[in-house]
Every structure is written in C-alpha cells, then in structure tokens.
Residue, then its C-alpha position, 0 to 999 in steps of 0.5 A: m134036915n129038921g125043917l128049921r131055917v136060919v134068917p139073918t137080920w140086923r138089930h140096933g146095928q148088930e147081926r142076929l140069926y133067927v131060927c124059924l119054923p116052916d110057918g115063920g115062927n121063931v124058936a131061937w136066935y143067935d147073937r154073934e156079939t155075945a156068942r149066945v143062942n137064946l132058946l124059946r123052945d127047950d125041946r128044939e135045942g138039938e135041932v136049933l144047934e144043928a141048923l145054926g151049925p154052919f154059922l157058929t164059929g166057936p163055943v156058945t152059951v145056950g139058954p132062955p133069953p135073958v130077963p130084960t133090964p129096967a132100961e130095956l123095958a122102958r125102951l120097949t114101952l116108949h112110944p116112937d114119937d117120944d123116942l129121941a134116940p133116932n134123932r140124927p145129928g142136927e135133927a132140928l136144923l134138918i127139919a127147919l131147912e126142909r120146911e123153910p129152905g130159904p131163897a135159892h140164891r143168897l148173897r151170903p150162905d145160910p147160917r143154918r147150914r154152917a151150924l148143921t155142918a158143925e153139928q153133923a161133924a161133932g155128932g159123927v165123932l160122938d157116935r163113934l164112941d158107942g163101941a167104948g160104952w158111950r151113948t149119944l142123943h142128938s138135938v134134945p129139945l128143951p122148953g122154950g125152943d132151945r135144945i142140947h146139940h148132943l147129950v153124951i152118957g158114958p163111963g166118964g159121966l154125962f156131957a151136954v155138948h154145944a157145937l160151934p162152927a168155926r171153920r178156918q177162923r181164930v177163936h178167942v174165949t174169955d169167959p163168958l165171951v166167945t169171939l169168932g174172927r172179927r165178929e162181935p163177942l157173944p156170951l155163949l158160955r152162959r148158954v152152954r152152962a144153962g143147957a148143962d144145968r137144965a139137963s142136970y135137973a131133968l136127969t137128977a145127975e151132974v151133967h158137964a158142959v162142953l163147947v166144941l169148936v169145929d174146924p177152927a184155925d186157932v184157939t186162944v183161951r184166956e183163962p179156963p172157963r168156969s165149969v165148961r170144957v172147951l175142945t175142938d172137934g179133933e179133941l172130942p175123942e178124948l171123952a172116951r178116955l174118961g172113966g170111973m164115974l158110971k157103971p154100964a147099967d147106970v149108963e143104960a138107965l140114964h140113956a133110957m131116961a134121957r131118950d124119953r121126950a117127956t123127961w125134958t118137958r119141965v126143965 
C-alpha cells in the first residue's frame, strides 16, 4: 500500500473520487463523468493510479486540472448571498409562506399555495433538462418586487417562463388577455412579455417569453400571441428539442451572469 486513500464525494450532483494523503491533503481527484484523473502532484502519478485502480472502469485521461473558464471563475468569486443558482422552484413563495403562513382555517385555499404548486411543477420539468445542456434559475428577483419564475438558458436560446396554475380549468388566450374558467380575464401576457424584456436588457441577449399553463383541462388560443410562446407543463420538454442558437460555452457564460443577483438590480 502507498498510504493514499480514496474519498468519494458529490459535487454539483456528480460523483468525484478524491485521492488524499494520510494527513488529509489532496493529491488528485477522479471525475467519473469526464473519465479524467486530475493530478495536483505529478510525482505521485503512479501511486494515484494504483489507489484508484479498483474504481477505474475504462481508459482515463491523466493530467493537471484544466484551467477554469471565465464562467467558472465568476462562479467561484460570487458571494453565496448573491448566488441565485441554489434557489428552489417557487423560492420567493416558499419564503413568503414561511414568514406569513396565514390563518390555519380558511374558507378558500391560499392562492399562494396554488401558485407555488404550479411553479414547482414547471420548475421540476425544467430542472430535468439539465442533462441536455440547459441551465435553469428559479425566482429571479426584479426591482419593484416582481420576479421571473424560471429563466432557462440552453442550446435553443434564453426563455423567461411564467407558470400559471390552471388545474382542471378551461383556459382562453386572446392576446393580451388570459381567462381561467369563469374568472375575469387578465392582461397576463403583457406581464410575461415585460419580464422577458427586462431579462433581455439585463443579459444583453434576446430572451423569449413563455407562458406555461399547469394542468389545464383545455386550452384555446384565439390567435398566436405576439412574441409569447404558450405551452402546457406537459409540453415544456419541447424546449430541449430547440438548438442551434448557443454554444455550451455561451450557455455557461450567460448562466454565470444571470445567477449573480447584481445583474438584476438595474432593470
């Protein structure tokens, strides 16, 4: 035995195997996804590969750690309080309900909980696009108390997604009005477009507006709304089929910019 030990960890949802000295110092790590052994000590290469032997399942690349990209450097220097990436779907509503849960007994359900359920449903679908090269931020705060429910960045471009709870209701869309069941129609598409326009200004890139109707009974769109894509939550995965707009490096750079709270303070 060479005295090195292997410690498995999880980082950003991916497993890494760190090779450590007896005193705990790292000399290398093995990234399973990229099949790469990153060496911090060239003189210990043989010992590192010996220690990792039982964990290697095929050919690997061995070398020094790759140079961080500008997006990675930006993430590393971002203060945790200013990082929007950890936000959960419906983060703002979750915080509001924790602070003011409302009365224990209500004649009608709290509308915030219906909105939260819709954002969580849409956010869960969008988070699953990560494996296809997409990045999603939730509850992006805007000055004035407004927010973008979900900002999606991927090969097909950038999308500001607004989730609307429509459980078992008929939905009629006549730009700019959206009608749920027998309720009064609301000019919701103006708000959805405004959010995308503000995101475009903040990121200096075109952001497309999306209204996602969560669990509707039926949807009627009189005419295609101007510059707003109307989808149901079941149709959201269609975004993953879009491509040809952004390279992976562009996706990561825009995601690094968008996750910084300071990006959104002047829009």
